[in-house]
Gaussian input, Z-matrix of N, CA and C with variables (Angstrom, degrees):
# hf/3-21g

backbone

0 1
 N
 C     1     B1
 C     2     B2     1     A1
 N     3     B3     2     A2     1     D1
 C     4     B4     3     A3     2     D2
 C     5     B5     4     A4     3     D3
 N     6     B6     5     A5     4     D4
 C     7     B7     6     A6     5     D5
 C     8     B8     7     A7     6     D6
 N     9     B9     8     A8     7     D7
 C    10    B10     9     A9     8     D8
 C    11    B11    10    A10     9     D9
 N    12    B12    11    A11    10    D10
 C    13    B13    12    A12    11    D11
 C    14    B14    13    A13    12    D12
 N    15    B15    14    A14    13    D13
 C    16    B16    15    A15    14    D14
 C    17    B17    16    A16    15    D15
 N    18    B18    17    A17    16    D16
 C    19    B19    18    A18    17    D17
 C    20    B20    19    A19    18    D18
 N    21    B21    20    A20    19    D19
 C    22    B22    21    A21    20    D20
 C    23    B23    22    A22    21    D21
 N    24    B24    23    A23    22    D22
 C    25    B25    24    A24    23    D23
 C    26    B26    25    A25    24    D24
 N    27    B27    26    A26    25    D25
 C    28    B28    27    A27    26    D26
 C    29    B29    28    A28    27    D27
 N    30    B30    29    A29    28    D28
 C    31    B31    30    A30    29    D29
 C    32    B32    31    A31    30    D30
 N    33    B33    32    A32    31    D31
 C    34    B34    33    A33    32    D32
 C    35    B35    34    A34    33    D33
 N    36    B36    35    A35    34    D34
 C    37    B37    36    A36    35    D35
 C    38    B38    37    A37    36    D36
 N    39    B39    38    A38    37    D37
 C    40    B40    39    A39    38    D38
 C    41    B41    40    A40    39    D39
 N    42    B42    41    A41    40    D40
 C    43    B43    42    A42    41    D41
 C    44    B44    43    A43    42    D42
 N    45    B45    44    A44    43    D43
 C    46    B46    45    A45    44    D44
 C    47    B47    46    A46    45    D45
 N    48    B48    47    A47    46    D46
 C    49    B49    48    A48    47    D47
 C    50    B50    49    A49    48    D48
 N    51    B51    50    A50    49    D49
 C    52    B52    51    A51    50    D50
 C    53    B53    52    A52    51    D51
 N    54    B54    53    A53    52    D52
 C    55    B55    54    A54    53    D53
 C    56    B56    55    A55    54    D54
 N    57    B57    56    A56    55    D55
 C    58    B58    57    A57    56    D56
 C    59    B59    58    A58    57    D57
 N    60    B60    59    A59    58    D58
 C    61    B61    60    A60    59    D59
 C    62    B62    61    A61    60    D60
 N    63    B63    62    A62    61    D61
 C    64    B64    63    A63    62    D62
 C    65    B65    64    A64    63    D63
 N    66    B66    65    A65    64    D64
 C    67    B67    66    A66    65    D65
 C    68    B68    67    A67    66    D66
 N    69    B69    68    A68    67    D67
 C    70    B70    69    A69    68    D68
 C    71    B71    70    A70    69    D69
 N    72    B72    71    A71    70    D70
 C    73    B73    72    A72    71    D71
 C    74    B74    73    A73    72    D72
 N    75    B75    74    A74    73    D73
 C    76    B76    75    A75    74    D74
 C    77    B77    76    A76    75    D75
 N    78    B78    77    A77    76    D76
 C    79    B79    78    A78    77    D77
 C    80    B80    79    A79    78    D78
 N    81    B81    80    A80    79    D79
 C    82    B82    81    A81    80    D80
 C    83    B83    82    A82    81    D81
 N    84    B84    83    A83    82    D82
 C    85    B85    84    A84    83    D83
 C    86    B86    85    A85    84    D84
 N    87    B87    86    A86    85    D85
 C    88    B88    87    A87    86    D86
 C    89    B89    88    A88    87    D87
 N    90    B90    89    A89    88    D88
 C    91    B91    90    A90    89    D89
 C    92    B92    91    A91    90    D90
 N    93    B93    92    A92    91    D91
 C    94    B94    93    A93    92    D92
 C    95    B95    94    A94    93    D93
 N    96    B96    95    A95    94    D94
 C    97    B97    96    A96    95    D95
 C    98    B98    97    A97    96    D96
 N    99    B99    98    A98    97    D97
 C   100   B100    99    A99    98    D98
 C   101   B101   100   A100    99    D99
 N   102   B102   101   A101   100   D100
 C   103   B103   102   A102   101   D101
 C   104   B104   103   A103   102   D102
 N   105   B105   104   A104   103   D103
 C   106   B106   105   A105   104   D104
 C   107   B107   106   A106   105   D105
 N   108   B108   107   A107   106   D106
 C   109   B109   108   A108   107   D107
 C   110   B110   109   A109   108   D108
 N   111   B111   110   A110   109   D109
 C   112   B112   111   A111   110   D110
 C   113   B113   112   A112   111   D111
 N   114   B114   113   A113   112   D112
 C   115   B115   114   A114   113   D113
 C   116   B116   115   A115   114   D114
 N   117   B117   116   A116   115   D115
 C   118   B118   117   A117   116   D116
 C   119   B119   118   A118   117   D117
 N   120   B120   119   A119   118   D118
 C   121   B121   120   A120   119   D119
 C   122   B122   121   A121   120   D120
 N   123   B123   122   A122   121   D121
 C   124   B124   123   A123   122   D122
 C   125   B125   124   A124   123   D123
 N   126   B126   125   A125   124   D124
 C   127   B127   126   A126   125   D125
 C   128   B128   127   A127   126   D126
 N   129   B129   128   A128   127   D127
 C   130   B130   129   A129   128   D128
 C   131   B131   130   A130   129   D129
 N   132   B132   131   A131   130   D130
 C   133   B133   132   A132   131   D131
 C   134   B134   133   A133   132   D132
 N   135   B135   134   A134   133   D133
 C   136   B136   135   A135   134   D134
 C   137   B137   136   A136   135   D135
 N   138   B138   137   A137   136   D136
 C   139   B139   138   A138   137   D137
 C   140   B140   139   A139   138   D138
 N   141   B141   140   A140   139   D139
 C   142   B142   141   A141   140   D140
 C   143   B143   142   A142   141   D141
 N   144   B144   143   A143   142   D142
 C   145   B145   144   A144   143   D143
 C   146   B146   145   A145   144   D144
 N   147   B147   146   A146   145   D145
 C   148   B148   147   A147   146   D146
 C   149   B149   148   A148   147   D147
 N   150   B150   149   A149   148   D148
 C   151   B151   150   A150   149   D149
 C   152   B152   151   A151   150   D150
 N   153   B153   152   A152   151   D151
 C   154   B154   153   A153   152   D152
 C   155   B155   154   A154   153   D153
 N   156   B156   155   A155   154   D154
 C   157   B157   156   A156   155   D155
 C   158   B158   157   A157   156   D156
 N   159   B159   158   A158   157   D157
 C   160   B160   159   A159   158   D158
 C   161   B161   160   A160   159   D159
 N   162   B162   161   A161   160   D160
 C   163   B163   162   A162   161   D161
 C   164   B164   163   A163   162   D162
 N   165   B165   164   A164   163   D163
 C   166   B166   165   A165   164   D164
 C   167   B167   166   A166   165   D165
 N   168   B168   167   A167   166   D166
 C   169   B169   168   A168   167   D167
 C   170   B170   169   A169   168   D168
 N   171   B171   170   A170   169   D169
 C   172   B172   171   A171   170   D170
 C   173   B173   172   A172   171   D171
 N   174   B174   173   A173   172   D172
 C   175   B175   174   A174   173   D173
 C   176   B176   175   A175   174   D174
 N   177   B177   176   A176   175   D175
 C   178   B178   177   A177   176   D176
 C   179   B179   178   A178   177   D177
 N   180   B180   179   A179   178   D178
 C   181   B181   180   A180   179   D179
 C   182   B182   181   A181   180   D180
 N   183   B183   182   A182   181   D181
 C   184   B184   183   A183   182   D182
 C   185   B185   184   A184   183   D183
 N   186   B186   185   A185   184   D184
 C   187   B187   186   A186   185   D185
 C   188   B188   187   A187   186   D186
 N   189   B189   188   A188   187   D187
 C   190   B190   189   A189   188   D188
 C   191   B191   190   A190   189   D189
 N   192   B192   191   A191   190   D190
 C   193   B193   192   A192   191   D191
 C   194   B194   193   A193   192   D192
 N   195   B195   194   A194   193   D193
 C   196   B196   195   A195   194   D194
 C   197   B197   196   A196   195   D195
 N   198   B198   197   A197   196   D196
 C   199   B199   198   A198   197   D197
 C   200   B200   199   A199   198   D198
 N   201   B201   200   A200   199   D199
 C   202   B202   201   A201   200   D200
 C   203   B203   202   A202   201   D201
 N   204   B204   203   A203   202   D202
 C   205   B205   204   A204   203   D203
 C   206   B206   205   A205   204   D204
 N   207   B207   206   A206   205   D205
 C   208   B208   207   A207   206   D206
 C   209   B209   208   A208   207   D207
 N   210   B210   209   A209   208   D208
 C   211   B211   210   A210   209   D209
 C   212   B212   211   A211   210   D210
 N   213   B213   212   A212   211   D211
 C   214   B214   213   A213   212   D212
 C   215   B215   214   A214   213   D213
 N   216   B216   215   A215   214   D214
 C   217   B217   216   A216   215   D215
 C   218   B218   217   A217   216   D216
 N   219   B219   218   A218   217   D217
 C   220   B220   219   A219   218   D218
 C   221   B221   220   A220   219   D219
 N   222   B222   221   A221   220   D220
 C   223   B223   222   A222   221   D221
 C   224   B224   223   A223   222   D222
 N   225   B225   224   A224   223   D223
 C   226   B226   225   A225   224   D224
 C   227   B227   226   A226   225   D225
 N   228   B228   227   A227   226   D226
 C   229   B229   228   A228   227   D227
 C   230   B230   229   A229   228   D228
 N   231   B231   230   A230   229   D229
 C   232   B232   231   A231   230   D230
 C   233   B233   232   A232   231   D231
 N   234   B234   233   A233   232   D232
 C   235   B235   234   A234   233   D233
 C   236   B236   235   A235   234   D234
 N   237   B237   236   A236   235   D235
 C   238   B238   237   A237   236   D236
 C   239   B239   238   A238   237   D237
 N   240   B240   239   A239   238   D238
 C   241   B241   240   A240   239   D239
 C   242   B242   241   A241   240   D240
 N   243   B243   242   A242   241   D241
 C   244   B244   243   A243   242   D242
 C   245   B245   244   A244   243   D243
 N   246   B246   245   A245   244   D244
 C   247   B247   246   A246   245   D245
 C   248   B248   247   A247   246   D246
 N   249   B249   248   A248   247   D247
 C   250   B250   249   A249   248   D248
 C   251   B251   250   A250   249   D249
 N   252   B252   251   A251   250   D250
 C   253   B253   252   A252   251   D251
 C   254   B254   253   A253   252   D252
 N   255   B255   254   A254   253   D253
 C   256   B256   255   A255   254   D254
 C   257   B257   256   A256   255   D255
 N   258   B258   257   A257   256   D256
 C   259   B259   258   A258   257   D257
 C   260   B260   259   A259   258   D258
 N   261   B261   260   A260   259   D259
 C   262   B262   261   A261   260   D260
 C   263   B263   262   A262   261   D261
 N   264   B264   263   A263   262   D262
 C   265   B265   264   A264   263   D263
 C   266   B266   265   A265   264   D264

   B1=1.4560
   B2=1.5294
   B3=1.3448
   B4=1.4644
   B5=1.5274
   B6=1.3346
   B7=1.4684
   B8=1.5292
   B9=1.3200
   B10=1.4607
   B11=1.5197
   B12=1.3311
   B13=1.4673
   B14=1.5221
   B15=1.3385
   B16=1.4612
   B17=1.5251
   B18=1.3248
   B19=1.4544
   B20=1.5292
   B21=1.3290
   B22=1.4555
   B23=1.5295
   B24=1.3249
   B25=1.4690
   B26=1.5236
   B27=1.3241
   B28=1.4620
   B29=1.5279
   B30=1.3288
   B31=1.4621
   B32=1.5238
   B33=1.3376
   B34=1.4658
   B35=1.5226
   B36=1.3132
   B37=1.4687
   B38=1.5215
   B39=1.3089
   B40=1.4682
   B41=1.5255
   B42=1.3174
   B43=1.4645
   B44=1.5209
   B45=1.3261
   B46=1.4664
   B47=1.5207
   B48=1.3047
   B49=1.4679
   B50=1.5207
   B51=1.3169
   B52=1.4662
   B53=1.5082
   B54=1.3227
   B55=1.4744
   B56=1.5179
   B57=1.3067
   B58=1.4646
   B59=1.5110
   B60=1.3043
   B61=1.4635
   B62=1.5112
   B63=1.3180
   B64=1.4610
   B65=1.5228
   B66=1.3234
   B67=1.4570
   B68=1.5282
   B69=1.3380
   B70=1.4667
   B71=1.5191
   B72=1.3312
   B73=1.4572
   B74=1.5228
   B75=1.3237
   B76=1.4600
   B77=1.5198
   B78=1.3177
   B79=1.4579
   B80=1.5290
   B81=1.3345
   B82=1.4592
   B83=1.5255
   B84=1.3313
   B85=1.4622
   B86=1.5195
   B87=1.3397
   B88=1.4612
   B89=1.5235
   B90=1.3469
   B91=1.4611
   B92=1.5211
   B93=1.3119
   B94=1.4495
   B95=1.5259
   B96=1.3268
   B97=1.4606
   B98=1.5234
   B99=1.3273
   B100=1.4560
   B101=1.5262
   B102=1.3248
   B103=1.4588
   B104=1.5224
   B105=1.3135
   B106=1.4601
   B107=1.5212
   B108=1.3250
   B109=1.4517
   B110=1.5267
   B111=1.3276
   B112=1.4612
   B113=1.5150
   B114=1.2998
   B115=1.4598
   B116=1.4997
   B117=1.3057
   B118=1.4476
   B119=1.5063
   B120=1.3180
   B121=1.4552
   B122=1.5210
   B123=1.3206
   B124=1.4530
   B125=1.5173
   B126=1.3340
   B127=1.4621
   B128=1.5268
   B129=1.3117
   B130=1.4664
   B131=1.5306
   B132=1.3442
   B133=1.4628
   B134=1.5285
   B135=1.3215
   B136=1.4625
   B137=1.5249
   B138=1.3387
   B139=1.4680
   B140=1.5324
   B141=1.3370
   B142=1.4747
   B143=1.5228
   B144=1.3329
   B145=1.4560
   B146=1.5270
   B147=1.3425
   B148=1.4639
   B149=1.5273
   B150=1.3330
   B151=1.4594
   B152=1.5146
   B153=1.3128
   B154=1.4595
   B155=1.5212
   B156=1.3327
   B157=1.4626
   B158=1.5212
   B159=1.3372
   B160=1.4634
   B161=1.5215
   B162=1.3353
   B163=1.4640
   B164=1.5308
   B165=1.3117
   B166=1.4598
   B167=1.5294
   B168=1.3196
   B169=1.4648
   B170=1.5196
   B171=1.3166
   B172=1.4586
   B173=1.5204
   B174=1.3201
   B175=1.4619
   B176=1.5259
   B177=1.3296
   B178=1.4633
   B179=1.5172
   B180=1.3069
   B181=1.4662
   B182=1.5200
   B183=1.3322
   B184=1.4556
   B185=1.5152
   B186=1.3321
   B187=1.4745
   B188=1.5266
   B189=1.3224
   B190=1.4683
   B191=1.5241
   B192=1.3027
   B193=1.4656
   B194=1.5191
   B195=1.3285
   B196=1.4510
   B197=1.5203
   B198=1.3183
   B199=1.4635
   B200=1.5251
   B201=1.3354
   B202=1.4599
   B203=1.5193
   B204=1.3310
   B205=1.4568
   B206=1.5190
   B207=1.3385
   B208=1.4566
   B209=1.5214
   B210=1.3221
   B211=1.4668
   B212=1.5249
   B213=1.3048
   B214=1.4601
   B215=1.5253
   B216=1.3318
   B217=1.4700
   B218=1.5238
   B219=1.3332
   B220=1.4646
   B221=1.5224
   B222=1.3308
   B223=1.4582
   B224=1.5292
   B225=1.3187
   B226=1.4669
   B227=1.5268
   B228=1.3326
   B229=1.4725
   B230=1.5194
   B231=1.3247
   B232=1.4593
   B233=1.5271
   B234=1.3130
   B235=1.4682
   B236=1.5294
   B237=1.3158
   B238=1.4700
   B239=1.5270
   B240=1.3495
   B241=1.4659
   B242=1.5347
   B243=1.3432
   B244=1.4580
   B245=1.5288
   B246=1.3025
   B247=1.4597
   B248=1.5359
   B249=1.2998
   B250=1.4649
   B251=1.5296
   B252=1.3436
   B253=1.4553
   B254=1.5289
   B255=1.3056
   B256=1.4612
   B257=1.5188
   B258=1.3259
   B259=1.4719
   B260=1.5174
   B261=1.2999
   B262=1.4727
   B263=1.5209
   B264=1.3035
   B265=1.4833
   B266=1.5027
   A1=111.15
   A2=116.15
   A3=120.10
   A4=110.86
   A5=116.20
   A6=119.82
   A7=110.93
   A8=117.46
   A9=121.82
   A10=110.20
   A11=117.42
   A12=121.34
   A13=110.07
   A14=117.09
   A15=120.42
   A16=110.97
   A17=117.02
   A18=121.37
   A19=111.07
   A20=117.59
   A21=121.19
   A22=111.49
   A23=116.88
   A24=120.13
   A25=111.27
   A26=117.23
   A27=120.85
   A28=110.81
   A29=117.01
   A30=121.29
   A31=110.16
   A32=117.08
   A33=120.99
   A34=110.36
   A35=118.03
   A36=121.96
   A37=110.97
   A38=117.55
   A39=121.24
   A40=110.16
   A41=117.83
   A42=121.43
   A43=110.88
   A44=117.31
   A45=120.75
   A46=110.93
   A47=117.90
   A48=121.35
   A49=109.71
   A50=118.06
   A51=121.81
   A52=112.02
   A53=118.40
   A54=121.71
   A55=110.85
   A56=118.12
   A57=121.90
   A58=111.59
   A59=117.21
   A60=120.47
   A61=111.33
   A62=117.99
   A63=120.75
   A64=110.86
   A65=118.03
   A66=120.12
   A67=111.14
   A68=117.62
   A69=119.54
   A70=110.47
   A71=117.28
   A72=119.88
   A73=110.49
   A74=117.84
   A75=121.09
   A76=110.14
   A77=116.48
   A78=121.02
   A79=110.48
   A80=116.84
   A81=120.21
   A82=110.64
   A83=117.58
   A84=120.69
   A85=110.36
   A86=116.73
   A87=120.80
   A88=110.08
   A89=116.80
   A90=119.70
   A91=110.53
   A92=117.99
   A93=121.25
   A94=110.28
   A95=117.59
   A96=121.60
   A97=111.05
   A98=117.67
   A99=121.56
   A100=111.64
   A101=117.96
   A102=119.78
   A103=112.39
   A104=118.39
   A105=121.27
   A106=112.69
   A107=116.97
   A108=121.43
   A109=108.63
   A110=116.47
   A111=121.15
   A112=112.63
   A113=117.94
   A114=122.28
   A115=109.16
   A116=116.10
   A117=119.14
   A118=111.12
   A119=115.35
   A120=120.00
   A121=110.04
   A122=116.60
   A123=122.11
   A124=110.41
   A125=115.50
   A126=122.41
   A127=107.44
   A128=115.63
   A129=120.62
   A130=107.84
   A131=118.53
   A132=120.28
   A133=113.76
   A134=117.84
   A135=120.77
   A136=111.11
   A137=118.14
   A138=119.78
   A139=113.52
   A140=116.47
   A141=122.88
   A142=113.48
   A143=117.28
   A144=122.71
   A145=109.15
   A146=117.64
   A147=120.07
   A148=111.42
   A149=115.51
   A150=121.69
   A151=108.38
   A152=117.23
   A153=121.43
   A154=106.63
   A155=116.93
   A156=120.27
   A157=112.88
   A158=117.30
   A159=119.29
   A160=110.99
   A161=117.33
   A162=122.03
   A163=112.08
   A164=116.92
   A165=121.04
   A166=111.78
   A167=115.31
   A168=121.77
   A169=111.56
   A170=116.61
   A171=120.00
   A172=111.62
   A173=115.70
   A174=120.88
   A175=108.37
   A176=114.33
   A177=120.68
   A178=107.67
   A179=116.77
   A180=120.91
   A181=108.57
   A182=114.62
   A183=121.99
   A184=107.49
   A185=117.07
   A186=122.88
   A187=111.76
   A188=116.25
   A189=123.32
   A190=113.93
   A191=117.80
   A192=122.23
   A193=107.89
   A194=116.54
   A195=120.38
   A196=109.93
   A197=115.65
   A198=121.58
   A199=107.97
   A200=115.84
   A201=121.99
   A202=109.54
   A203=115.78
   A204=120.93
   A205=111.63
   A206=115.47
   A207=121.94
   A208=112.62
   A209=117.66
   A210=120.18
   A211=110.47
   A212=114.50
   A213=120.99
   A214=110.35
   A215=116.27
   A216=120.78
   A217=111.08
   A218=117.26
   A219=120.86
   A220=110.82
   A221=116.79
   A222=119.99
   A223=110.61
   A224=117.09
   A225=120.43
   A226=111.68
   A227=117.12
   A228=120.32
   A229=109.93
   A230=117.04
   A231=121.33
   A232=110.59
   A233=116.79
   A234=120.76
   A235=110.83
   A236=117.78
   A237=121.07
   A238=112.40
   A239=117.37
   A240=120.83
   A241=110.45
   A242=117.73
   A243=120.95
   A244=114.11
   A245=117.19
   A246=120.52
   A247=112.64
   A248=117.05
   A249=121.46
   A250=110.80
   A251=117.19
   A252=121.13
   A253=114.07
   A254=117.91
   A255=120.40
   A256=110.41
   A257=114.98
   A258=119.65
   A259=109.14
   A260=116.33
   A261=123.08
   A262=111.40
   A263=115.95
   A264=120.97
   A265=111.05
   D1=-42.12
   D2=179.38
   D3=-63.05
   D4=-36.53
   D5=179.48
   D6=-64.71
   D7=-39.74
   D8=179.85
   D9=-64.57
   D10=-45.42
   D11=179.14
   D12=-63.58
   D13=-43.18
   D14=178.73
   D15=-62.17
   D16=-42.55
   D17=179.37
   D18=-63.67
   D19=-42.87
   D20=178.29
   D21=-63.10
   D22=-42.87
   D23=177.64
   D24=-63.18
   D25=-39.34
   D26=178.62
   D27=-63.70
   D28=-42.14
   D29=179.83
   D30=-64.24
   D31=-44.05
   D32=179.24
   D33=-62.77
   D34=-42.55
   D35=179.55
   D36=-63.15
   D37=-45.66
   D38=179.46
   D39=-63.03
   D40=-41.55
   D41=179.23
   D42=-64.67
   D43=-41.30
   D44=-179.53
   D45=-65.65
   D46=-41.69
   D47=179.22
   D48=-66.96
   D49=-40.88
   D50=179.35
   D51=-63.36
   D52=-40.64
   D53=179.83
   D54=-65.99
   D55=-38.20
   D56=178.90
   D57=-63.82
   D58=-37.85
   D59=179.56
   D60=-67.79
   D61=-38.83
   D62=179.93
   D63=-61.68
   D64=-43.90
   D65=-178.08
   D66=-68.27
   D67=-33.78
   D68=177.13
   D69=-66.68
   D70=-41.04
   D71=178.84
   D72=-63.60
   D73=-40.77
   D74=179.00
   D75=-61.62
   D76=-42.52
   D77=179.93
   D78=-63.60
   D79=-42.04
   D80=178.95
   D81=-64.72
   D82=-40.00
   D83=178.36
   D84=-61.43
   D85=-43.71
   D86=179.48
   D87=-62.31
   D88=-43.99
   D89=-179.06
   D90=-64.42
   D91=-38.10
   D92=178.06
   D93=-63.40
   D94=-44.47
   D95=179.35
   D96=-65.56
   D97=-36.51
   D98=-177.28
   D99=-66.81
   D100=-24.29
   D101=-178.57
   D102=-79.91
   D103=-6.41
   D104=-179.30
   D105=-72.27
   D106=-21.57
   D107=-179.11
   D108=-129.94
   D109=167.03
   D110=-177.79
   D111=-65.28
   D112=-34.33
   D113=-178.03
   D114=178.53
   D115=-168.62
   D116=-178.83
   D117=-148.51
   D118=159.65
   D119=-179.84
   D120=-91.48
   D121=141.66
   D122=174.13
   D123=-105.78
   D124=-0.27
   D125=177.31
   D126=-125.11
   D127=131.35
   D128=177.81
   D129=-64.08
   D130=119.77
   D131=-176.64
   D132=-68.25
   D133=-16.26
   D134=-178.54
   D135=-86.12
   D136=-48.88
   D137=-177.98
   D138=-105.26
   D139=0.87
   D140=177.99
   D141=56.14
   D142=31.16
   D143=177.02
   D144=-106.19
   D145=150.05
   D146=177.30
   D147=-59.30
   D148=145.81
   D149=178.72
   D150=-115.49
   D151=127.45
   D152=173.22
   D153=-84.80
   D154=99.24
   D155=-173.86
   D156=-70.12
   D157=-12.22
   D158=175.76
   D159=-78.21
   D160=-17.34
   D161=-177.76
   D162=-112.50
   D163=-35.56
   D164=-174.48
   D165=-62.69
   D166=136.57
   D167=178.16
   D168=-100.33
   D169=-1.31
   D170=-170.67
   D171=-112.97
   D172=117.68
   D173=175.89
   D174=-149.70
   D175=157.78
   D176=-177.72
   D177=-149.69
   D178=134.23
   D179=179.65
   D180=-98.25
   D181=124.47
   D182=-179.95
   D183=-136.34
   D184=125.91
   D185=-177.65
   D186=51.30
   D187=48.04
   D188=178.08
   D189=60.93
   D190=25.65
   D191=178.00
   D192=-129.56
   D193=132.64
   D194=179.39
   D195=-89.76
   D196=121.41
   D197=176.24
   D198=-102.89
   D199=132.10
   D200=-179.30
   D201=-109.24
   D202=147.94
   D203=-172.89
   D204=-132.52
   D205=154.08
   D206=177.95
   D207=-83.90
   D208=-18.14
   D209=-178.23
   D210=-151.05
   D211=162.22
   D212=176.73
   D213=-64.66
   D214=-37.91
   D215=-179.96
   D216=-61.75
   D217=-42.38
   D218=178.30
   D219=-63.91
   D220=-42.18
   D221=179.28
   D222=-62.74
   D223=-43.25
   D224=-179.51
   D225=-65.64
   D226=-37.92
   D227=177.46
   D228=-63.83
   D229=-40.96
   D230=179.58
   D231=-65.20
   D232=-44.38
   D233=-178.56
   D234=-60.58
   D235=-36.33
   D236=179.84
   D237=-65.48
   D238=-36.05
   D239=-177.21
   D240=-152.46
   D241=74.12
   D242=-175.91
   D243=-58.75
   D244=-39.69
   D245=-176.77
   D246=-62.02
   D247=-25.68
   D248=178.25
   D249=-64.05
   D250=-29.63
   D251=-174.20
   D252=-105.75
   D253=-5.76
   D254=-177.64
   D255=-90.00
   D256=126.66
   D257=176.38
   D258=-85.44
   D259=164.32
   D260=178.01
   D261=56.91
   D262=52.55
   D263=-179.06
   D264=-63.82

């Protein structure tokens, strides 16, 4: 019985350590990608709504700045005329 409990605890410990490493690697990958551009937008420049960058699939780099979008349509509108949506020209 003691061997079974010890084995179960060992498995749980190994699983917990493995999960922690995966999340650290993901964080490092994100930080590496974030350094490729000057920064990024947290507000969609087309509809001026907040963008959840953990969910959004739409982004575009313009003048070394990553712009994030809530929809494909917003991204396409921005790509056609970026200066129309950029503040502080």
